[in-house]
C-alpha positions in Angstrom: 0.0 0.0 0.0 1.2 3.5 -0.7 0.5 6.5 1.4 0.6 10.3 0.8 0.7 12.3 4.0 -0.4 15.6 2.4 -1.5 16.7 -1.0 1.3 17.1 -3.4 3.8 15.0 -1.4 5.3 12.0 -2.9 3.8 8.6 -2.4 5.7 6.1 -0.3 5.2 2.5 0.9 2.9 2.1 3.9 3.2 -1.0 6.0 0.8 -0.3 8.9 -2.7 1.0 9.5 -1.2 3.5 11.9 0.5 5.3 9.0 -2.9 5.5 7.2 -4.5 7.2 10.3 -1.6 9.7 10.7 -1.9 13.1 9.2 0.3 16.2 9.3 -1.5 19.3 10.8 -0.9 22.9 9.9 1.9 23.2 12.4 3.8 20.3 10.8 3.2 17.9 13.6 1.8 14.4 13.2 -1.7 13.7 14.5 -3.6 10.5 14.8 -7.1 10.3 13.5 -9.8 8.0 14.8 -11.2 6.9 11.4 -10.2 7.0 7.8 -11.9 6.3 4.5 -9.6 4.3 2.4 -10.5 3.8 -1.3 -9.3 0.8 -3.2 -9.3 0.8 -7.0 -8.2 -1.8 -9.5 -7.2 -0.5 -12.9 -7.6 -2.4 -16.1 -4.2 -4.0 -15.8 -5.1 -5.4 -12.4 -3.0 -3.0 -10.3 -4.6 -2.4 -6.9 -4.3 1.2 -5.7 -5.4 2.4 -2.3 -5.6 5.9 -1.0 -6.9 7.7 2.0 -9.9 9.8 1.0 -10.6 11.3 4.4 -9.3 11.1 8.0 -11.7 12.2 10.7 -11.8 12.4 14.5 -8.5 14.4 14.8 -7.9 15.5 18.3 -8.0 19.2 19.1 -4.7 21.0 18.7 -2.5 20.9 21.7 -1.6 24.1 23.5 1.8 25.6 22.8 3.3 24.5 26.1 2.2 20.9 25.6 3.6 20.8 22.1 7.0 22.1 23.2 7.5 20.1 26.3 10.3 18.2 24.8 12.1 21.3 23.8 11.7 22.7 27.3 12.8 19.4 28.9 15.9 19.4 26.6 16.8 23.0 27.6 16.3 22.1 31.3 18.6 19.1 30.8 21.3 21.2 29.1 21.0 23.8 31.9 21.4 21.0 34.5 24.5 19.8 32.7 26.0 23.3 32.6 25.3 24.0 36.2 26.6 20.5 37.2 29.8 21.0 35.3 30.3 24.4 36.9 29.7 23.0 40.3 32.1 20.2 39.7 34.8 22.6 38.4 34.3 24.8 41.5 34.6 21.8 43.8 37.7 20.7 42.0 39.2 24.1 42.4 38.4 24.2 46.1 40.0 20.8 46.6 43.0 21.8 44.6 43.4 25.1 46.7 43.2 23.1 50.0 45.8 20.7 48.7 48.0 23.5 47.6 47.7 25.2 51.0 48.6 21.9 52.8 51.7 21.6 50.6 52.6 25.2 51.2 52.2 24.7 54.9 54.4 21.6 54.8 57.0 23.5 52.7 57.1 26.5 55.1 57.2 24.2 58.1 60.2 22.6 56.7 62.1 25.6 55.4 61.0 28.6 57.4 58.6 28.0 60.3 58.7 31.8 61.2 56.8 32.6 58.0 54.0 30.0 58.7 51.6 32.7 59.9 51.8 34.6 56.6 50.4 31.7 54.6 46.7 32.8 54.7 47.8 36.3 53.4 49.9 34.6 50.6 46.9 32.5 49.6 44.8 35.7 49.1 47.6 37.6 47.4 48.6 34.8 45.0 45.0 33.5 44.3 45.1 32.3 40.7 48.9 33.0 40.5 50.1 30.1 42.7 52.7 29.2 40.2 54.4 32.6 40.7 54.5 32.0 44.5 56.0 28.6 43.9 58.7 29.9 41.6 59.6 32.7 44.2 59.7 30.2 47.1 61.8 27.7 45.0 64.2 30.5 44.1 64.5 31.8 47.7 65.0 28.4 49.4 66.8 26.8 46.5 64.7 23.6 46.6 61.7 22.2 44.7 58.2 22.8 45.9 56.4 19.5 46.6 54.1 18.4 43.8 52.3 16.2 46.3 52.8 15.4 50.0 54.6 12.2 50.8 52.6 9.3 52.1 53.7 9.8 55.7 52.2 13.3 55.9 48.7 13.0 57.5 47.3 16.5 57.2 45.3 15.7 54.1 
């Protein structure tokens, strides 16, 4: 059986009654009808042709908000992903800063305990420029800043 969804459209194979009862409304959305008048014709060569003459019992058009619920749900999902990724990034930054402060405290404890009280001020001053602080400390104390604390250190 062939089906044509709207006048002027090309005919295509139809394999179920559901396709016969489906029409495209003025908004371009598919709607299911309750009944359809299907006309069958046999030409002189014996070719059976069937076409839908009329589909009736179409439901009333859905309101805009009901038609677009998938779009709204998709936008909500994308917003959820963006907010979630921002929160994860913030959490990672907080964890990294705490780890950096612990390493800085360990470094200063080892090399100059008198400067230990200045660490909170340094954390504010060098916020976002921690690499500059590390370079300055390495140059001043002529040693490498720890990339991670050794396993025996229990402050973390």
